[in-house]
N, C-alpha and C positions, 0 to 999 in steps of 0.2 A: 504494500500500500504506500502510495506516494502522495499524501495529503499535503498541499502547500501550506506554508505558514500564513496565517491571516485570521479572519474572524473565528474560524474553527480550528485551523491547522496547528496552531501552537500547542494546543492541548494534546493533539495526537502525537506530535513529535516528542513532547515531554514524556508521555506515557511510554511510547515505543522505545525511547532511550533506556528505559528501565528493564526492558524485556531481554533476557539473555539470548544471544544469537542461536544457542543450541535448541531453543524452542522449535525452530523450524524443522529440526531433525527428529523431534520426539513429540510432535503435535498429536493430539488425540485422534482416535478413529472417527470417521464420519458418523454423524448423529443418526439415530433411528429415523427411518423415513427418507433418508437420502438416496437409498437404492444402491445396488452394486452389480447390476446386470451387465453394464458396460456396452449396451447396444444403442444408446441414444434415444430410448423410447420411454424414459422416465418422465419427470416433471416437464410439462409443456412440450412433450415430444412431438406432437402433431404440428407445433408452431415452428419447428426448425426447418421446414422445407423452404427453399429459396423462392422468392417472388419472381414474376415474369421480368426478364431483363438480365443484363450481364452480371449484376452484383447480387450477393446474398442480402436478403432483407429479413432480419429477425422480427417476429411479430410480438405484440404485447403478451406477457405471460410466459414467454419461453424460459424454461429452466436453464440455470447455468452454474458453473463452478469457476471460482476465481482463485488461482493458486500461484503466488509469486515467490514462495520460499519453500525450502525443503524438497525432498525427493518427490517427483510428480506421482500422484496416485491417479491412475486412469480408470479406476473402477466406479467412480461416482456416476450413477445412471441419469445423466442429464444430456441434452442435445448440444450444449455449448460449453466449451472450455476457454478461459481467458488466461494465458500464460505469458511469461517473459519471452520477448522475441529474440533476445541475444542468448539466453540461457538454454534454449531448446533447439534441436536440430530438425531438419526436414524429415528425418526418419520418425521423430516423435509426432510431428504433425500428421504424417502419413498414417501412422498407427491409429491416431485418434480418428482420422477420416475413415479408416477401415471399420471402426466401431460405430460409424454413423454420426460422428460429431462434427460440428463446425468449430473452428479454432480462431480465436482472436489473439493478435500479436500486441502485447503490451510494450509500449515505448514511452520514454520521457521526451517530449518534443518542446517543452517550455523551460527545461532546466538542464544544465550540464552535470554529468556524473563522471567523477574521476576514475571510476572503475570500469568504464566501457572501453572496448578496444579502439574506438574512434575518438577517444577523448582528446588526443593531440591535434585533431582536425579543427578544433574550435580556437580561434585567436583570443588572446586575453581581452581584447577590446569588447567582446560580446558577453563576457562573464561578469555577472553582477554580484549582489549580496548572496550569502548562503540562504537556502530556503528552509532551514531547520533540520535537514537530514545530513548526516556526515558525508563529506565528499561531494556535495551537490551545491550548485549555484544557479540562480536565475539567469536566463538568457535575455539579451536585448532583442526582442522579437521584431523590432523595427528594422533590424539588419538582415532583411530577407536575401540580400545579395550574398551574404555569407551563409545563412542558415538553410536556404532552399536546397543547394546542392548536397549538403550534409544529410538533410532529412530525406531527400530523394534517394540517396544511397541506402538509408535505413529502410525505407519503404520497399526498395528493390529487394533487400534482404528478406523482408516479410513475404513478399510475393514469391521469391525464388524458393523459399522454404515451404511454400504451399499454403500459407495462412489464408483465411477467408476475409479477415477484417483486421483493423488496427484500433487499439485503444490509446490515443495520444494523451499523455498526462502532463500535469503542471501547466495547464492552459488557462489560468486566471491570474497571471502575473500582474496585470493592470490593477488588481485589487490588493496587491501586496507591496511591501517595501523591497523592491528589487534592486535599487541603485540606479534605476533608469526612470525617466518621466513618462512612463507608459500610460496611454489613454485607452478608453473603451474602444475607440475607433482603431487604434493599433491592434488591439486584441482581435477585433472582428476581422481585420484584414489577414492576420496570421491564422486564425481559425480557418478561413476560407482557402488560404494557401494549403494548409494541411489537408483539408478535405479534397482539394483538387489533386494533390499528389497521390492520395489514396485512390481516388476514382480513376485517375489515368492508368493505374495499374490493376484495375478490376477489383480493388479491395473495397469492402464496406468500411465505414469509419464512424466512431462513436464520439459524441460530445461529452467530455468528462467534466462533471460539476458545472461551474460557471452558469448558475441558474439565471443570473440577471440577463444573459444574452440568449436564452432559449428562444424567445419569440423571433429574434432575427435569424437564428441559425437552424431552426428545426428543418427548414427546407434543404440545407446543405449537408446534413448529417443523417445517417441511416439508422441510428439508435442512440441512446444515451447511457452513460455509466454514472452512477451517483453514490456518494458516501454520506450516510447519516442525515438524509432529508427528513426522516421521521423524528430524530432527536431534536432537530431545529425547526420543526413544524413547516417544512418547505416542500413536501412531496407533491402537493397540488400544483406547484409551479412547473412540474414536468408533464402536465396534462397535454400540452401541444404535441408531444411525441406520441402519446397513446392515441390521441385523436387523429393523428396522421398514420395510424396503424404501424407504429414503430416501437420496438421494445425499449423498456427502461430497465436496465440491469442495476439493481440497488442492493447495497450492503449496509447493515448497521453493525456497530461494535459494542455498544454499551446498553442498549435497551433489550430486555427479554422479548422473545417473539410474541408473547401475548400483549405487548404494548404497541406493536406496529403491524402485525400480520393481517388483522381484519381490515385495516385501512388500505394496506397494500393490495389485498385481493379486490377491494372495492375500486381502487384506482387502476387495477390491472398491471401492477408493477411486478417485475421478477425479483422478488426480495428474499434475502437470507441474512442470518446472523453469522458474522465471521469474527475471528480474533485478529488483533492488530497486525500480527506478523503475516497474515494471509497465507497460512499453510493449508494443510488438507482439511482441517476441521471446518464444518459448516452445519448450520441448522436452517433448513429452508422453510418458508411459509407454506 
């Protein structure tokens, strides 16, 4: 999980900093009801079929698993997996496809990470303040002359590994202390650049958080990914995606499922409870 520092993000970063890294390797088993058949026919299975057209289009209510740490467990019986694009090979994506899954490629597109193999491609001039995560700094998203070719190579990687979609993270820098005078207009331009790069490669793309710009961007993105909209009373703001017949993949970290699942079902969100390290464990609505 890469929640930016801001109105909600500082709390997440502080808590995550206290979680030992070894949790990723010893996370608990999937909760009852998660399924383990491995054939993509579990929660929301019927919704995983692609829409007419060249790109995958996940529908509201489609079940998913989001795992960004620890050894990948491919046994969760859901039609969509969201995994780290750098950490996993084309063979892993192909194996998930053979089990009937669609696979989303997690990338950070709004922040620099010193542990990525292409970290040296980013000049110092585009690196801003830290975003609250060790080894990460906000990017100057105004510098599309620098960032577009780097992001294009990353999206090429996702395409070449066989991913169906991209989850671009850290995409609300304009609402944070980045070290750059970013505006909402800057963020909109960068969002649309990222969406174009994905679509040019036949990849679906999700809008990550940034609820303020949902009305302007719902037409540019194929689904949404959201953290903690229930905790902050914001889930209704994602209604434009559902009304457009596009999935909203939603995770909570602090609320028990009986505090948000009823509303999630009413709003047709794809909701689950996860732990901050985003390992295997999940409890779906």
